[in-house]
NUVOLO-646107 format. One record per residue (C-alpha): residue in three letters; x, y, z. Coordinates in pm, 1 decimal. Example, Ala and Ser with C-alpha at 12.3 -4.5 7.8 and 13.67 -1.06 7.14 Angstrom:
<"ALA" <1230.0 -450.0 780.0>>
<"SER" <1367.0 -106.0 714.0>>
//
This chain:
<"MET" <6217.8 -13660.2 -16890.3>>
<"THR" <6515.3 -13653.0 -16604.8>>
<"THR" <6594.7 -13330.4 -16431.5>>
<"GLU" <6954.2 -13219.7 -16444.4>>
<"THR" <7009.8 -13262.9 -16080.9>>
<"SER" <6977.2 -13610.0 -16121.2>>
<"ASN" <7249.8 -13640.7 -16400.8>>
<"PRO" <7641.6 -13551.5 -16420.9>>
<"THR" <7727.9 -13260.5 -16600.7>>
<"ILE" <7830.6 -13338.6 -16973.2>>
<"LEU" <8169.2 -13130.3 -17023.5>>
<"LEU" <8172.1 -13111.7 -17479.0>>
<"ILE" <8556.1 -13078.3 -17566.8>>
<"PRO" <8577.8 -12985.0 -17958.3>>
<"GLY" <8824.0 -13102.5 -18197.0>>
<"HIS" <9078.2 -12876.3 -18378.9>>
<"TRP" <8987.9 -12567.4 -18503.6>>
<"LEU" <8644.0 -12555.6 -18291.6>>
<"GLY" <8493.3 -12360.5 -18006.2>>
<"ALA" <8226.7 -12417.7 -17765.6>>
<"TRP" <7987.5 -12277.6 -18074.9>>
<"ALA" <8077.1 -12635.5 -18274.4>>
<"TRP" <7841.0 -12797.3 -18003.6>>
<"ASP" <7551.8 -12531.7 -17997.8>>
<"GLU" <7292.1 -12777.6 -18124.8>>
<"VAL" <7406.9 -13055.9 -17944.6>>
<"VAL" <7365.9 -12827.7 -17604.1>>
<"GLU" <7022.9 -12743.0 -17709.2>>
<"HIS" <6907.0 -13129.3 -17734.6>>
<"LEU" <7098.1 -13196.2 -17409.1>>
<"THR" <6887.9 -12920.7 -17238.5>>
<"SER" <6563.3 -13011.4 -17360.9>>
<"LEU" <6669.2 -13411.5 -17215.8>>
<"GLY" <6733.8 -13276.5 -16855.8>>
<"HIS" <7125.9 -13262.3 -16878.3>>
<"GLY" <7347.7 -13034.2 -16807.0>>
<"ALA" <7591.1 -12909.7 -17074.6>>
<"VAL" <7897.5 -12744.7 -17102.9>>
<"PRO" <8091.6 -12699.2 -17364.4>>
<"LEU" <8446.4 -12555.1 -17424.4>>
<"THR" <8642.5 -12349.3 -17598.5>>
<"LEU" <9026.4 -12489.8 -17538.9>>
<"PRO" <9319.4 -12211.5 -17486.4>>
<"GLY" <9493.2 -12135.7 -17845.6>>
<"LEU" <9134.5 -12143.1 -17993.0>>
<"ASP" <8956.9 -11832.6 -17856.1>>
<"VAL" <9007.6 -11561.6 -18182.6>>
<"THR" <9009.0 -11270.7 -17876.1>>
<"ASP" <9322.5 -11421.1 -17707.8>>
<"THR" <9593.5 -11225.8 -17829.1>>
<"GLY" <9848.1 -11470.2 -17728.5>>
<"ARG" <9677.7 -11793.0 -17848.1>>
<"VAL" <9918.2 -11910.7 -18113.0>>
<"ALA" <10181.2 -11989.2 -17806.2>>
<"ARG" <9880.8 -12180.3 -17646.8>>
<"THR" <10025.9 -12545.8 -17545.2>>
<"LEU" <9839.6 -12880.5 -17474.1>>
<"ASP" <9939.0 -12888.9 -17118.2>>
<"GLU" <9739.5 -12523.8 -17133.7>>
<"GLN" <9451.6 -12668.2 -17266.9>>
<"ALA" <9420.9 -12981.3 -17045.2>>
<"ALA" <9456.7 -12724.9 -16740.0>>
<"ALA" <9139.3 -12531.1 -16889.3>>
<"ILE" <8951.8 -12885.6 -16918.1>>
<"GLU" <9067.7 -12990.7 -16522.9>>
<"GLN" <8937.5 -12623.1 -16408.9>>
<"ALA" <8610.2 -12705.5 -16563.0>>
<"ALA" <8597.2 -13022.0 -16466.1>>
<"ALA" <8713.1 -12938.4 -16077.0>>
<"GLY" <8463.7 -12677.7 -16061.8>>
<"SER" <8122.6 -12912.6 -16111.8>>
<"SER" <7904.1 -12978.8 -15813.1>>
<"GLY" <7822.3 -13363.1 -15911.7>>
<"PRO" <8035.0 -13627.4 -16162.6>>
<"VAL" <8121.2 -13517.8 -16508.2>>
<"VAL" <8118.3 -13727.9 -16789.0>>
<"ILE" <8372.3 -13559.2 -17055.1>>
<"VAL" <8310.2 -13607.8 -17422.9>>
<"ALA" <8605.6 -13590.6 -17672.0>>
<"HIS" <8513.6 -13526.0 -18041.4>>
<"SER" <8849.6 -13576.2 -18311.7>>
<"GLY" <9166.6 -13397.5 -18190.0>>
<"ALA" <9060.3 -13307.4 -17836.3>>
<"ASN" <9160.6 -13662.0 -17769.6>>
<"ALA" <9541.4 -13529.1 -17679.6>>
<"PRO" <9424.6 -13285.3 -17423.9>>
<"VAL" <9181.8 -13541.5 -17273.0>>
<"SER" <9386.2 -13797.3 -17274.8>>
<"LEU" <9666.7 -13575.5 -17062.9>>
<"VAL" <9372.2 -13488.7 -16831.3>>
<"LEU" <9249.4 -13828.9 -16783.6>>
<"ASP" <9634.8 -13958.9 -16711.4>>
<"ARG" <9639.0 -13643.7 -16443.6>>
<"HIS" <9317.6 -13666.1 -16290.8>>
<"PRO" <9092.6 -14013.1 -16372.9>>
<"GLU" <8896.8 -13940.5 -16035.6>>
<"LEU" <8736.2 -13635.9 -16178.5>>
<"PHE" <8563.3 -13833.3 -16421.5>>
<"SER" <8293.9 -14078.1 -16405.4>>
<"ARG" <8307.6 -14146.4 -16802.5>>
<"VAL" <8491.2 -14068.3 -17112.8>>
<"ILE" <8298.4 -14053.0 -17442.8>>
<"TRP" <8507.6 -14046.4 -17778.7>>
<"VAL" <8342.1 -13900.2 -18069.2>>
<"ASP" <8479.1 -14069.8 -18353.5>>
<"SER" <8778.2 -14003.4 -18150.3>>
<"GLY" <9006.8 -14237.8 -17904.0>>
<"PRO" <9254.9 -14212.9 -17634.8>>
<"ALA" <9601.9 -14071.6 -17762.3>>
<"ALA" <9920.5 -14335.1 -17667.3>>
<"PRO" <10216.4 -14219.6 -17458.7>>
<"GLY" <10451.0 -14008.0 -17702.2>>
<"VAL" <10224.1 -13940.3 -17972.4>>
<"ALA" <10220.2 -13573.2 -18095.1>>
<"PHE" <9946.3 -13483.3 -18371.4>>
<"ALA" <10240.4 -13302.6 -18618.5>>
<"PRO" <10571.5 -13383.2 -18418.4>>
<"ASP" <10709.4 -13188.2 -18742.8>>
<"PHE" <10544.7 -12877.9 -18771.1>>
<"PRO" <10763.6 -12628.4 -18857.8>>
<"GLU" <10888.4 -12406.9 -18531.2>>
<"ASP" <10906.0 -12100.1 -18781.2>>
<"THR" <10522.0 -12147.1 -18845.4>>
<"ASP" <10297.3 -12038.3 -18517.5>>
<"SER" <9932.3 -12193.3 -18613.5>>
<"LEU" <9759.4 -12445.1 -18902.4>>
<"PRO" <9430.8 -12351.6 -19030.6>>
<"PRO" <9184.5 -12626.5 -19179.8>>
<"PRO" <9276.9 -12681.0 -19553.9>>
<"PRO" <9082.0 -12682.1 -19822.9>>
<"PHE" <8737.9 -12877.9 -19783.0>>
<"GLU" <8835.5 -13092.3 -20058.4>>
<"MET" <9175.2 -13204.4 -19903.9>>
<"LEU" <8967.8 -13226.1 -19569.6>>
<"GLY" <8731.3 -13487.2 -19696.7>>
<"GLU" <9032.7 -13701.5 -19750.7>>
<"GLN" <9128.6 -13720.5 -19422.7>>
<"ALA" <8783.6 -13680.6 -19207.8>>
<"SER" <8453.0 -13767.2 -19402.7>>
<"ILE" <8257.3 -13451.2 -19464.6>>
<"GLU" <7947.5 -13667.7 -19508.1>>
<"GLY" <7625.7 -13512.0 -19417.6>>
<"LEU" <7741.9 -13181.7 -19386.4>>
<"SER" <7557.9 -12872.6 -19592.6>>
<"THR" <7673.8 -12593.0 -19795.9>>
<"GLU" <7564.5 -12361.9 -19518.6>>
<"VAL" <7729.8 -12586.7 -19255.7>>
<"LEU" <8080.2 -12586.0 -19416.0>>
<"ALA" <8089.0 -12261.1 -19485.7>>
<"ARG" <7976.4 -12192.0 -19107.0>>
<"PHE" <8280.6 -12401.9 -19050.1>>
<"ARG" <8529.5 -12199.8 -19273.1>>
<"GLU" <8399.3 -11846.2 -19131.3>>
<"ARG" <8440.5 -11976.5 -18750.8>>
<"ALA" <8716.3 -12214.5 -18778.6>>
<"VAL" <9014.1 -12087.1 -18593.3>>
<"PRO" <9357.4 -12197.0 -18659.1>>
<"GLU" <9508.5 -12466.3 -18419.8>>
<"PRO" <9844.2 -12340.3 -18215.4>>
<"GLY" <10149.6 -12495.4 -18351.2>>
<"PRO" <10265.0 -12599.6 -17974.3>>
<"VAL" <9953.9 -12759.9 -17961.8>>
<"LEU" <10040.6 -12974.9 -18311.9>>
<"ARG" <10434.0 -13019.4 -18184.6>>
<"GLN" <10373.1 -13115.9 -17812.3>>
<"ARG" <10371.1 -13492.5 -17745.7>>
<"VAL" <10148.4 -13648.5 -17482.1>>
<"GLN" <10306.6 -13782.8 -17169.2>>
<"LEU" <10095.3 -14067.0 -17008.9>>
<"ALA" <10234.2 -14247.5 -16669.2>>
<"ASN" <9881.2 -14311.0 -16474.4>>
<"ASP" <9746.8 -14660.8 -16554.2>>
<"ALA" <9452.1 -14526.5 -16347.4>>
<"ARG" <9325.1 -14362.8 -16674.9>>
<"PHE" <9245.9 -14738.9 -16766.2>>
<"ASN" <9001.1 -14758.1 -16531.2>>
<"VAL" <8747.9 -14475.4 -16658.7>>
<"PRO" <8426.1 -14612.0 -16816.4>>
<"THR" <8474.6 -14550.5 -17172.3>>
<"THR" <8204.7 -14526.5 -17476.4>>
<"PHE" <8326.8 -14472.1 -17827.9>>
<"VAL" <8077.5 -14353.7 -18080.9>>
<"CYS" <8195.6 -14461.7 -18427.7>>
<"CYS" <8086.1 -14243.1 -18701.5>>
<"SER" <8355.2 -14223.8 -19000.7>>
<"LEU" <8470.1 -14558.2 -18899.5>>
<"PRO" <8202.7 -14877.8 -18800.1>>
<"SER" <8281.4 -15016.1 -18431.1>>
<"SER" <8347.4 -15353.1 -18607.0>>
<"GLN" <8613.8 -15175.4 -18806.4>>
<"ILE" <8775.5 -15041.9 -18532.7>>
<"LEU" <8800.5 -15382.6 -18324.0>>
<"GLU" <8946.2 -15541.4 -18566.0>>
<"LEU" <9209.0 -15251.8 -18570.6>>
<"VAL" <9208.0 -15296.0 -18173.9>>
<"LYS" <9318.0 -15669.6 -18236.3>>
<"ALA" <9530.1 -15632.7 -18488.3>>
<"GLY" <9713.6 -15433.5 -18254.6>>
<"HIS" <9738.0 -15124.4 -18471.7>>
<"PRO" <9913.7 -14814.5 -18306.0>>
<"MET" <9635.0 -14558.5 -18354.3>>
<"PHE" <9431.4 -14792.1 -18124.3>>
<"ALA" <9718.4 -14906.0 -17853.5>>
<"GLU" <9561.1 -14776.1 -17577.0>>
<"VAL" <9187.5 -14934.6 -17593.8>>
<"ALA" <9333.7 -15289.5 -17542.4>>
<"HIS" <9380.3 -15156.5 -17188.9>>
<"LEU" <9092.3 -15012.7 -17113.3>>
<"LYS" <8875.7 -15165.3 -16806.0>>
<"SER" <8508.9 -15130.2 -16933.2>>
<"VAL" <8441.9 -15027.8 -17277.8>>
<"GLN" <8053.7 -14964.2 -17468.0>>
<"TRP" <8067.3 -14945.6 -17862.4>>
<"VAL" <7811.1 -14711.8 -18044.9>>
<"ASP" <7769.9 -14665.0 -18413.7>>
<"LEU" <7626.4 -14308.4 -18503.5>>
<"PRO" <7690.1 -14358.5 -18911.3>>
<"THR" <7771.0 -14055.6 -19032.7>>
<"GLY" <8076.8 -13810.3 -19074.5>>
<"HIS" <8376.7 -13701.2 -18877.2>>
<"TRP" <8182.0 -13401.3 -18743.1>>
<"PRO" <7829.2 -13570.3 -18585.7>>
<"MET" <7754.7 -13273.1 -18391.3>>
<"TRP" <7667.5 -13055.3 -18737.3>>
<"SER" <7499.2 -13388.5 -18971.1>>
<"ARG" <7323.0 -13549.0 -18662.9>>
<"PRO" <7328.6 -13320.7 -18333.4>>
<"ALA" <6974.5 -13465.0 -18217.7>>
<"ASP" <7112.3 -13805.7 -18232.8>>
<"LEU" <7439.5 -13777.7 -18093.4>>
<"ALA" <7295.9 -13615.9 -17813.4>>
<"HIS" <7049.0 -13855.9 -17754.5>>
<"ILE" <7372.1 -14111.5 -17705.8>>
<"LEU" <7544.2 -13882.5 -17469.6>>
<"ALA" <7217.5 -13857.8 -17233.1>>
<"ALA" <7165.4 -14218.3 -17248.0>>
<"GLU" <7554.4 -14324.8 -17186.4>>
<"SER" <7622.6 -14025.7 -16925.1>>
<"SER" <7270.8 -14195.5 -16749.8>>
<"ASP" <7461.0 -14529.1 -16703.6>>
<"SER" <7760.0 -14349.5 -16565.0>>
//
């Protein structure tokens, strides 16, 4: 085991509807491996925040920046799923803060993209859909009935402004940050084919300067279906930073 002081801080950013709690098991495993891990609850996902439905991507990016800037050493940022939008903003604005970015069943957002640009202005937030529908959009493989129940109980509706705001990117230095893709619901071989084909969802990948690919076959929420395996991957990729 290595010591925390010899490793970068691992900043864990959860996807839509989730708070820092989503990483609990991964944090336990990372700690046992000697890594300092800091999970974040982004603005808009804190149930105690009475103004949360008005929070924006810019506020989420600012919170990530503050957490990274407060670290005493290098920072590896881990983005799951819908965290790609605020993390892409931070990488564009402050690439110097990060020694590596690790996308967990996710990837960098392209300039001008919004998660749901037509989300109604008169609707303040989006709760997770029924699991039958969610499973058609993102694999729930490996999630027990108990885990799904906890997901439903603790999930927080995603603020409308976060869904509607387009990601504005202008700094090509973001492409220089070493990058790892942890591929879960789609294997890396399939993603690489989509990159070669110029699929718009993976438009940014072709510009990255240093990329590692790691397959972790499971559903879209590996922090719950394979937390120990995910932690070992994060630890290994962070140690290489």
